[in-house]
N, CA, C and O of each residue as an XYZ file, in Angstrom:
644
protein
N     105.760     90.930    127.319
C     106.403     90.349    126.210
C     107.784     90.432    125.710
O     108.339     91.507    125.481
N     108.358     89.223    125.537
C     109.927     89.483    125.550
C     110.483     89.682    123.894
O     109.888     90.379    123.072
N     111.479     89.076    123.675
C     111.710     89.731    122.362
C     111.377     88.828    121.226
O     110.788     89.149    120.195
N     111.841     87.635    121.560
C     111.315     86.451    121.048
C     109.521     86.487    121.020
O     108.979     86.366    119.922
N     108.939     86.602    121.868
C     107.542     86.561    121.354
C     107.236     87.739    120.356
O     106.540     87.515    119.366
N     107.856     89.255    120.658
C     107.397     90.341    120.056
C     107.748     89.676    118.397
O     106.832     89.564    117.582
N     108.863     89.361    118.136
C     109.941     89.184    117.010
C     108.701     87.412    116.767
O     108.825     87.051    115.597
N     108.107     86.832    117.244
C     107.757     85.838    116.507
C     106.218     86.304    116.300
O     105.656     85.628    115.439
N     105.243     87.509    117.011
C     103.858     87.910    116.941
C     104.013     89.483    116.113
O     103.153     90.238    115.661
N     104.652     89.520    116.131
C     104.471     91.173    115.596
C     105.256     91.760    114.338
O     104.856     92.618    113.551
N     106.813     90.892    114.348
C     107.310     90.871    112.860
C     107.533     89.965    112.003
O     108.432     89.902    111.164
N     106.399     89.004    112.306
C     106.524     88.449    111.436
C     105.284     88.762    110.375
O     104.921     87.988    109.488
N     104.598     90.332    110.718
C     103.795     90.452    109.774
C     104.467     92.048    109.088
O     103.743     92.891    108.558
N     105.944     92.185    109.249
C     106.727     92.929    108.488
C     106.545     93.645    107.310
O     106.633     94.846    107.054
N     106.175     92.307    106.405
C     106.292     92.308    104.599
C     105.061     92.328    104.510
O     104.871     93.020    103.510
N     103.904     91.964    104.972
C     102.341     92.793    104.999
C     101.971     93.817    105.377
O     101.075     94.522    104.914
N     102.841     94.036    106.527
C     102.480     95.680    106.778
C     103.433     96.904    105.808
O     103.074     98.065    105.614
N     104.308     96.463    105.457
C     105.028     97.352    104.504
C     104.458     97.168    102.996
O     104.662     97.989    102.101
N     103.635     95.843    102.828
C     103.023     96.037    101.530
C     101.421     96.873    101.536
O     100.860     97.031    100.452
N     100.961     97.225    102.434
C     100.076     97.730    102.811
C     100.215     99.300    103.023
O      99.627    100.177    102.390
N     101.148     99.455    104.080
C     101.865    100.829    103.831
C     102.053    101.771    102.410
O     101.728    102.908    102.065
N     102.959    100.315    101.638
C     103.663    100.589    100.080
C     102.324    101.030     99.656
O     102.352    102.224     99.357
N     100.811    100.333     99.481
C      99.823    100.335     98.683
C      99.038    102.164     99.388
O      98.710    103.139     98.713
N      98.997    102.038    100.445
C      97.944    103.820    100.996
C      99.295    104.699    100.435
O      99.201    104.956     99.235
N     100.162    105.052    100.894
C     101.679    105.850    100.638
C     101.784    105.884     99.345
O     101.829    107.002     98.831
N     101.863    104.479     98.322
C     102.312    104.719     96.837
C     104.114    105.691     96.802
O     104.515    106.616     96.097
N     104.771    104.892     97.925
C     106.141    105.432     97.912
C     106.855    104.237     98.805
O     106.333    103.847     99.849
N     107.758    103.838     98.439
C     108.536    102.799     99.034
C     108.995    103.209    100.436
O     108.526    102.864    101.521
N     110.375    104.305    100.070
C     110.710    104.881    100.874
C     109.961    105.239    102.212
O     110.578    104.888    103.218
N     108.782    105.855    102.421
C     107.881    106.039    103.125
C     107.003    105.123    103.549
O     106.568    105.507    104.635
N     106.487    104.020    103.207
C     106.797    102.602    103.369
C     107.317    101.999    104.568
O     106.724    101.581    105.562
N     108.776    102.044    104.225
C     109.739    101.355    104.890
C     109.800    102.067    106.537
O     109.774    101.497    107.628
N     109.897    103.619    106.174
C     109.558    104.873    107.386
C     108.504    104.347    108.349
O     108.593    104.322    109.577
N     107.416    103.901    107.536
C     106.193    104.063    108.211
C     106.221    102.323    108.947
O     105.879    102.136    110.115
N     106.589    101.418    108.215
C     106.768     99.787    109.376
C     107.870    100.003    110.529
O     107.725     99.285    111.519
N     109.057    100.987    110.526
C     109.951    101.101    111.902
C     108.843    102.279    112.422
O     109.145    102.432    113.606
N     108.272    102.735    112.268
C     107.569    103.807    112.918
C     106.815    102.814    113.665
O     107.211    102.496    114.786
N     105.356    102.080    112.965
C     104.595    100.648    113.963
C     105.974     99.902    114.458
O     105.485     99.350    115.444
N     107.179     99.546    114.468
C     107.822     98.411    115.088
C     107.852     98.987    116.312
O     107.549     98.417    117.361
N     108.272    100.292    116.177
C     108.619    101.082    117.137
C     107.995    101.278    118.666
O     108.319    101.280    119.853
N     106.833    101.447    117.745
C     105.575    102.042    119.130
C     105.025    100.463    119.412
O     104.631    100.289    120.565
N     104.943     99.242    118.470
C     104.606     98.493    118.717
C     105.608     97.693    119.929
O     105.348     96.865    120.802
N     106.681     98.290    119.562
C     107.522     97.540    120.325
C     107.502     98.412    122.123
O     107.348     97.767    123.160
N     107.739    100.294    122.061
C     107.278    100.932    123.344
C     106.094    100.323    124.059
O     106.143    100.465    125.281
N     105.199     99.776    123.660
C     103.302     99.068    124.258
C     103.378     97.671    123.989
O     102.411     96.968    123.697
N     105.167     97.100    124.152
C     104.846     95.475    123.680
C     103.769     94.586    125.147
O     103.061     93.599    124.947
N     103.925     95.204    126.356
C     103.707     94.242    127.481
C     101.899     94.499    127.542
O     101.147     93.785    128.206
N     101.447     95.692    126.679
C     100.029     95.295    126.087
C      99.648     94.895    125.428
O      98.437     94.725    125.289
N     100.349     94.618    124.844
C     100.243     93.767    123.594
C      99.798     91.570    123.594
O      99.707     90.742    122.688
N      99.712     91.527    124.518
C      99.550     90.090    125.001
C      98.139     90.154    125.304
O      97.685     89.019    125.161
N      97.045     91.144    125.733
C      95.889     91.178    125.883
C      94.985     91.079    124.408
O      93.835     90.641    124.376
N      95.810     91.623    123.082
C      94.656     91.682    122.352
C      94.660     90.175    121.931
O      95.447     89.295    122.279
N      93.394     90.092    120.948
C      92.981     88.613    120.655
C      93.886     88.355    119.560
O      94.771     87.500    119.592
N      93.618     89.171    118.526
C      93.742     89.061    117.388
C      94.606     89.639    116.645
O      94.068     89.949    115.582
N      96.298     90.104    116.704
C      97.133     90.575    116.605
C      97.467     90.811    115.499
O      98.246     91.754    115.368
N      97.079     90.157    114.414
C      97.047     90.421    112.585
C      96.498     91.600    112.487
O      96.897     92.659    112.002
N      95.145     91.161    113.217
C      94.580     92.550    112.727
C      94.741     94.043    113.258
O      94.656     95.116    112.660
N      95.120     93.598    115.186
C      95.609     94.966    115.370
C      96.820     95.604    114.644
O      96.966     96.821    114.537
N      97.695     94.656    114.144
C      98.840     94.882    113.684
C      98.174     95.535    112.015
O      98.265     96.742    112.239
N      97.936     95.489    111.420
C      97.503     95.984    109.589
C      96.446     96.743    110.043
O      96.048     97.508    109.166
N      95.597     96.853    111.503
C      94.924     98.450    111.758
C      95.710     99.362    112.179
O      95.544    100.570    112.007
N      96.694     98.791    112.808
C      97.823    100.252    113.398
C      98.324    100.954    111.909
O      98.433    102.143    111.608
N      98.541     99.903    111.234
C      99.965    100.606    109.998
C      98.775    101.611    108.835
O      99.122    102.629    108.237
N      97.208    100.899    108.756
C      96.519    101.590    108.364
C      96.466    102.884    108.574
O      96.659    103.803    107.778
N      96.132    102.914    109.944
C      96.034    104.312    110.832
C      97.277    104.985    110.817
O      97.114    106.183    111.047
N      98.634    104.622    110.606
C      99.667    105.315    111.343
C      99.676    105.950    109.671
O      99.441    107.154    109.571
N      99.968    105.074    108.237
C      99.692    105.700    107.114
C      98.498    106.768    106.596
O      98.855    107.832    106.092
N      97.514    106.549    106.692
C      96.148    107.603    106.879
C      96.898    108.850    107.723
O      96.825    109.976    107.230
N      97.662    108.647    109.070
C      97.898    110.586    109.499
C      99.565    110.663    108.843
O     100.325    111.531    109.272
N     100.018    109.692    107.799
C     100.970    110.352    107.783
C     100.217    111.571    106.219
O     100.562    112.683    105.818
N      99.373    110.822    105.879
C      99.170    111.359    104.289
C      98.260    112.776    104.853
O      98.494    113.781    104.182
N      97.460    112.924    105.769
C      96.904    113.651    106.798
C      98.023    115.046    106.908
O      97.825    116.259    106.981
N      99.261    114.200    106.877
C     100.142    115.510    107.569
C     100.736    115.915    106.675
O     100.850    117.141    106.705
N     101.388    115.227    105.498
C     102.138    116.066    104.333
C     101.795    115.660    103.592
O     102.656    115.118    102.899
N      99.874    115.512    102.919
C      99.336    115.591    101.911
C      99.898    115.535    100.977
O      99.776    116.374    100.085
N     100.909    114.220    100.900
C     101.220    113.597     99.747
C     100.530    113.210     98.564
O      99.681    112.323     98.652
N     100.835    113.885     97.192
C     100.327    113.732     96.461
C     100.928    112.537     95.579
O     101.886    112.763     94.841
N     100.463    111.501     95.648
C     100.898    109.977     94.560
C     100.480    110.284     93.360
O      99.355    110.578     92.955
N     101.913    110.149     92.600
C     102.008    109.731     91.262
C     102.682    108.172     91.039
O     103.266    107.471     91.866
N     102.421    107.945     89.826
C     103.275    106.437     88.827
C     104.579    106.855     88.911
O     105.056    107.989     88.961
N     105.201    105.513     88.921
C     106.597    105.923     88.771
C     107.177    105.860     87.340
O     106.747    105.102     86.470
N     107.835    106.425     87.238
C     108.339    107.216     85.663
C     108.905    105.899     84.956
O     109.070    105.975     83.738
N     109.349    104.205     85.864
C     109.160    103.090     84.779
C     108.678    102.219     84.731
O     108.976    101.085     85.107
N     107.573    102.757     84.095
C     106.264    101.738     83.794
C     106.937    101.276     82.896
O     107.928    101.779     82.368
N     106.321    100.074     82.627
C     107.051     99.152     81.280
C     105.683     98.244     81.187
O     104.996     97.751     82.082
N     105.573     98.218     79.933
C     104.099     97.978     79.149
C     104.485     97.036     77.917
O     105.282     97.517     77.111
N     103.904     95.478     77.638
C     104.294     94.435     77.293
C     104.062     95.608     75.520
O     105.020     95.615     74.746
N     103.464     95.997     75.347
C     103.246     96.191     74.095
C     104.960     97.047     73.327
O     105.884     97.406     74.057
N     104.973     97.168     72.029
C     106.022     97.706     71.139
C     105.920     99.004     70.559
O     106.804     99.695     70.052
N     104.465     99.274     70.743
C     103.680    100.299     69.677
C     103.806    101.537     70.927
O     103.137    101.411     71.953
N     104.566    102.523     70.762
C     105.267    103.684     71.585
C     103.678    104.299     71.782
O     103.410    104.860     72.844
N     102.789    104.188     70.868
C     101.540    105.614     71.098
C     100.778    104.218     72.207
O     100.690    104.266     73.434
N     100.509    103.552     71.678
C      99.572    102.368     72.846
C     100.635    102.109     74.298
O     100.162    101.551     75.289
N     101.699    102.455     74.278
C     102.397    102.482     75.832
C     101.758    104.256     76.453
O     101.098    104.479     77.468
N     102.194    105.127     75.550
C     101.876    106.140     75.677
C     100.571    106.485     76.672
O     100.474    106.732     77.874
N      99.672    106.383     75.631
C      98.487    105.967     75.987
C      97.538    105.034     77.249
O      96.509    105.419     77.803
N      98.163    103.913     77.431
C      98.105    103.365     78.821
C      98.384    104.060     79.817
O      97.636    104.129     80.792
N      99.608    104.737     79.714
C     100.865    105.389     80.133
C      99.619    106.748     80.864
O      99.336    107.095     82.011
N      99.295    107.056     79.880
C      97.892    108.598     80.425
C      97.076    108.040     80.884
O      96.856    108.353     82.055
N      96.582    107.431     80.549
C      95.171    106.283     81.086
C      95.668    106.083     82.740
O      95.091    106.797     83.561
N      96.518    105.312     83.138
C      96.729    104.512     84.291
C      97.319    106.057     85.005
O      97.316    106.004     86.235
N      97.767    107.269     84.480
C      98.084    108.707     85.253
C      97.023    109.352     85.706
O      97.091    110.073     86.702
N      95.233    109.045     84.595
C      94.226    109.655     85.203
C      93.478    108.567     86.229
O      92.578    108.921     86.989
N      93.883    107.443     86.162
C      92.945    106.535     86.756
C      93.399    106.851     88.282
O      92.580    106.936     89.197
N      95.353    107.079     88.516
C      95.669    107.346     90.084
C      94.780    109.264     90.622
O      94.444    109.652     91.741
N      94.707    109.834     89.547
C      94.711    110.916     89.837
C      93.254    110.858     90.063
O      92.888    111.492     91.053
N      92.258    110.210     89.341
C      91.127    110.401     89.681
C      90.680    109.275     91.775
O      89.913    109.426     92.726
N      91.967    108.152     91.285
C      91.815    107.531     92.731
C      91.716    108.474     93.880
O      90.754    108.555     94.644
N      92.956    109.272     93.927
C      93.118    110.512     94.829
C      92.520    111.262     94.869
O      92.921    112.103     95.674
N      91.418    111.571     94.279
C      90.489    112.134     94.443
C      89.055    111.274     94.951
O      87.960    111.657     94.540
N      89.126    110.570     95.500
C      88.025    109.279     95.829
C      87.780    109.869     97.618
O      88.755    110.248     98.267
N      87.090    109.864     97.910
C      86.655    110.252     99.405
C      87.434    109.331     99.984
O      87.707    108.376     99.258
N      88.021    109.318    101.418
C      89.348    108.762    102.025
C      88.922    106.778    101.901
O      89.589    105.806    101.549
N      87.841    106.914    102.278
C      87.631    105.475    102.638
C      87.634    104.777    101.233
O      88.411    103.845    101.025
N      86.761    105.229    100.259
C      86.532    105.135     99.164
C      87.787    104.334     98.302
O      87.650    103.278     97.684
N      89.167    105.217     98.452
C      90.074    105.387     98.611
C      91.277    104.185     99.029
O      92.098    103.532     98.386
N      91.012    104.257     99.997
C      91.702    103.071    100.880
C      91.132    101.333    100.647
O      91.696    100.305    100.270
N      90.129    101.574    100.968
C      89.200    100.125     99.994
C      89.872     99.981     98.318
O      90.268     98.872     97.960
N      89.951    101.068     97.445
C      90.528    100.125     96.378
C      91.460     99.952     96.184
O      91.892     99.058     95.458
N      92.140    100.845     96.838
C      94.037    100.638     96.650
C      93.767     99.205     97.440
O      94.729     98.473     97.210
N      93.177     98.808     97.954
C      93.598     97.927     98.880
C      93.318     96.920     98.313
O      94.160     96.025     98.242
N      91.740     96.736     97.603
C      91.645     95.608     96.473
C      92.157     94.983     95.535
O      92.394     93.819     95.212
N      92.387     96.884     94.839
C      92.700     96.726     93.251
C      94.370     96.580     92.828
O      94.862     96.166     91.779
N      95.127     97.163     94.252
C      96.661     97.524     93.878
C      97.086     96.273     94.584
O      97.770     95.420     94.017
N      96.540     96.133     96.243
C      97.300     95.777     97.262
C      96.548     93.881     96.828
O      97.240     92.878     97.002
N      95.666     93.845     96.498
C      95.162     92.478     95.953
C      94.392     91.841     97.504
O      94.020     90.680     97.679
N      94.323     92.749     98.294
C      93.640     92.301     99.304
C      92.406     91.537     99.545
O      91.414     92.015     98.996
N      92.259     90.654    100.112
C      90.446     89.639    100.106
C      89.540     90.595    100.821
O      90.006     91.484    101.534
N      88.347     90.440    100.657
C      87.597     91.698    101.231
C      87.058     91.245    102.569
O      86.394     92.005    103.273
N      87.364     89.931    102.939
C      87.475     89.710    104.717
C      88.145     90.426    105.015
O      87.713     91.364    105.684
N      89.479     90.363    104.695
C      91.177     91.490    105.149
C      90.689     92.599    105.191
O      90.556     93.112    106.302
N      90.336     93.201    104.204
C      90.012     94.755    104.218
C      89.163     95.240    105.384
O      89.522     96.111    106.177
N      87.982     94.583    105.411
C      86.974     94.437    106.613
C      87.856     94.632    107.743
O      88.090     95.703    108.302
N      88.416     93.258    108.082
C      89.124     93.308    109.244
C      90.228     94.642    109.698
O      90.617     94.942    110.827
N      90.536     95.259    108.433
C      91.639     96.142    108.955
C      90.284     97.760    109.329
O      89.952     98.598    110.167
N      90.054     97.330    108.205
C      89.225     98.792    108.484
C      87.660     99.267    108.917
O      87.076    100.299    108.586
N      86.981     97.689    110.135
C      86.199     97.638    111.015
C      85.084     97.839    110.170
O      83.987     98.350    110.397
N      85.620     97.295    109.055
C      83.999     97.499    108.477
C      83.277     96.071    107.949
O      84.042     95.126    107.755
N      81.715     95.853    107.688
C      81.713     94.438    107.497
C      82.312     94.410    106.211
O      83.105     95.183    105.673
N      81.822     93.461    105.865
C      82.326     92.721    104.431
C      81.929     93.187    103.210
O      82.420     93.207    102.081
N      80.508     93.706    103.929
C      78.944     94.035    102.427
C      79.395     95.486    102.276
O      79.538     96.066    101.200
N      79.635     96.083    103.692
C      80.481     97.680    103.698
C      81.561     97.871    102.497
O      81.538     98.642    101.538
N      82.541     96.867    102.903
C      83.825     96.985    101.566
C      83.142     96.895    100.642
O      83.197     97.990    100.083
N      82.218     95.955     99.866
C      81.385     95.698     98.996
C      81.405     97.018     98.116
O      82.087     97.490     97.206
N      80.138     97.412     98.979
C      79.618     98.711     98.498
C      80.690    100.256     98.102
O      80.562    100.874     97.044
N      81.478    100.556     98.961
C      82.344    101.396     98.902
C      83.521    101.239     97.584
O      83.936    102.130     96.843
N      83.876     99.771     97.601
C      84.587     99.304     96.810
C      83.740     99.553     95.113
O      84.437     99.382     94.113
N      82.477     99.891     94.974
C      81.494     99.331     93.949
C      81.567    100.944     93.455
O      81.798    101.400     92.335
N      81.329    101.506     94.504
C      81.168    103.366     94.360
C      82.118    103.705     93.978
O      82.119    104.512     93.049
N      83.287    103.250     94.509
C      84.441    104.093     93.725
C      85.360    103.524     92.287
O      86.370    103.969     91.742
N      84.736    102.690     92.082
C      85.278    102.333     90.535
C      83.951    102.392     90.277
O      83.946    101.542     89.387
N      82.861    102.723     90.358
C      81.921    103.464     89.484
C      82.228    105.048     89.306
O      82.283    105.601     88.208
N      82.416    105.678     90.525
C      82.825    106.872     90.133
C      83.979    106.953     89.072
O      83.846    107.801     88.190
N      84.838    106.344     89.066
C      86.146    106.360     88.415
C      85.686    105.976     86.754
O      85.759    106.841     85.881
N      85.383    105.085     86.570
C      84.850    104.279     85.246
C      83.885    105.840     84.866
O      83.934    106.488     83.820
N      83.363    106.016     85.640
C      82.462    107.254     85.273
C      82.973    108.469     84.340
O      82.733    108.856     83.196
N      83.777    108.862     85.383
C      84.962    109.643     85.247
C      85.691    109.525     83.852
O      85.562    110.287     82.893
N      86.510    108.366     83.955
C      87.417    108.373     82.613
C      86.748    108.266     80.853
O      87.272    108.401     79.747
N      84.494    107.767     81.619
C      84.722    107.557     80.428
C      83.893    109.415     79.706
O      83.718    109.811     78.554
N      83.632    109.991     80.913
C      83.331    111.426     80.515
C      84.447    111.891     79.911
O      84.232    112.552     78.895
N      85.834    111.710     80.303
C      86.796    112.945     79.435
C      87.365    112.431     78.267
O      88.060    113.152     77.550
């Protein structure tokens, strides 16, 4: 694979890989680093990439795996950004929503890895179920089940508090 083919087949996914990395890592700089790391790894293996039929799925799955490896290595604690803005003018409502969002983030971080990944990809990043299934190597039904279980756990814990 030459440079032009690499640009056309791999680098065209840079925006999607960045959004995926950001949804998993919850950090813009870490996501940018992950995109660069992945592009470098793929460039080093560019001669083997011609054999892959579904290059989009391969690139996104590779990004997911890279991000999960980074999370395992660094045990990154995800926090909500301080600059969250809400459209309400009531400061109490703003504070209440920010606290609820912060609590939801903590609860999402406590979910099992697969459920955490699926709920972030669907509810935060907006991936379709078939895209999530392709990236995670699950069936669409398994994605639905994990998403439902993750949402149910969060709902139960939010209502219990």
